[in-house]
ZAGUMAR-216569 format. One record per residue (C-alpha): residue number from 1; residue in three letters; x, y, z. Coordinates in Angstrom, 3 decimals, always signed. Example, Ala and Ser with C-alpha at 12.3 -4.5 7.8 and 13.67 -1.06 7.14 Angstrom:
2
[1 'ala' [+12.300 -4.500 +7.800]];
[2 'ser' [+13.670 -1.060 +7.140]];
//
This chain:
65
[1 'met' [+0.000 +0.000 +0.000]];
[2 'met' [+1.331 +3.433 -0.963]];
[3 'asp' [+1.723 +6.119 +1.671]];
[4 'ala' [-0.819 +8.915 +1.163]];
[5 'thr' [+1.889 +11.555 +1.616]];
[6 'val' [+3.940 +10.276 -1.335]];
[7 'ser' [+3.426 +12.296 -4.492]];
[8 'ile' [+4.435 +10.979 -7.895]];
[9 'ala' [+4.744 +13.713 -10.497]];
[10 'leu' [+4.836 +12.785 -14.154]];
[11 'leu' [+6.231 +15.027 -16.878]];
[12 'arg' [+5.111 +14.884 -20.482]];
[13 'leu' [+7.648 +15.368 -23.285]];
[14 'pro' [+7.226 +19.164 -23.662]];
[15 'asp' [+7.938 +19.577 -19.941]];
[16 'val' [+10.950 +17.237 -20.115]];
[17 'met' [+12.280 +19.242 -23.035]];
[18 'lys' [+11.746 +22.512 -21.165]];
[19 'val' [+13.409 +21.298 -17.962]];
[20 'thr' [+16.389 +19.637 -19.647]];
[21 'gly' [+16.846 +21.958 -22.609]];
[22 'leu' [+16.986 +18.928 -24.905]];
[23 'ala' [+15.230 +18.504 -28.235]];
[24 'arg' [+12.755 +15.658 -28.743]];
[25 'ser' [+15.158 +13.766 -30.979]];
[26 'thr' [+17.950 +14.067 -28.409]];
[27 'val' [+15.732 +12.752 -25.610]];
[28 'tyr' [+14.889 +9.637 -27.628]];
[29 'lys' [+18.500 +9.231 -28.821]];
[30 'leu' [+19.709 +9.268 -25.214]];
[31 'ile' [+17.001 +6.757 -24.241]];
[32 'ala' [+18.221 +4.448 -27.027]];
[33 'glu' [+21.771 +4.847 -25.695]];
[34 'arg' [+20.515 +4.025 -22.182]];
[35 'ser' [+21.717 +7.447 -20.999]];
[36 'phe' [+18.326 +8.933 -20.105]];
[37 'pro' [+15.391 +7.790 -17.973]];
[38 'val' [+12.897 +5.577 -19.768]];
[39 'pro' [+9.338 +6.917 -19.870]];
[40 'val' [+6.358 +5.078 -18.430]];
[41 'arg' [+3.300 +4.385 -20.541]];
[42 'ile' [+0.263 +6.253 -19.210]];
[43 'thr' [-2.159 +5.332 -22.019]];
[44 'asn' [-1.926 +3.361 -25.247]];
[45 'arg' [-0.628 +6.427 -27.067]];
[46 'ser' [+1.148 +8.516 -24.447]];
[47 'val' [+4.133 +8.321 -22.155]];
[48 'ala' [+5.511 +10.430 -19.342]];
[49 'trp' [+8.626 +10.559 -17.205]];
[50 'his' [+8.875 +10.433 -13.422]];
[51 'ala' [+9.861 +13.961 -12.397]];
[52 'asn' [+12.252 +12.670 -9.731]];
[53 'glu' [+14.128 +10.585 -12.341]];
[54 'ile' [+14.511 +13.623 -14.595]];
[55 'gln' [+15.758 +15.738 -11.674]];
[56 'ala' [+18.236 +12.984 -10.739]];
[57 'trp' [+19.465 +12.833 -14.349]];
[58 'ile' [+19.970 +16.611 -14.373]];
[59 'gly' [+21.860 +16.401 -11.076]];
[60 'glu' [+24.076 +13.620 -12.377]];
[61 'arg' [+24.854 +15.589 -15.540]];
[62 'ala' [+25.783 +18.619 -13.454]];
[63 'arg' [+28.276 +16.485 -11.502]];
[64 'thr' [+29.885 +14.918 -14.589]];
[65 'ile' [+30.298 +18.029 -16.727]];
//
């Protein structure tokens, strides 16, 4: 059972692009290279990313650059 205080935020592609500064093609290229968080399917035709995974990716990039 999930704790009621836990909040899971999902970001759609335009938000991921805005937060990371990456283009759509770059996001999917990095996913293919296993260098970017994999999205979760939210419907048959749409996906989203866990906001905490995107923030962690940004933090990791900041440490490696």
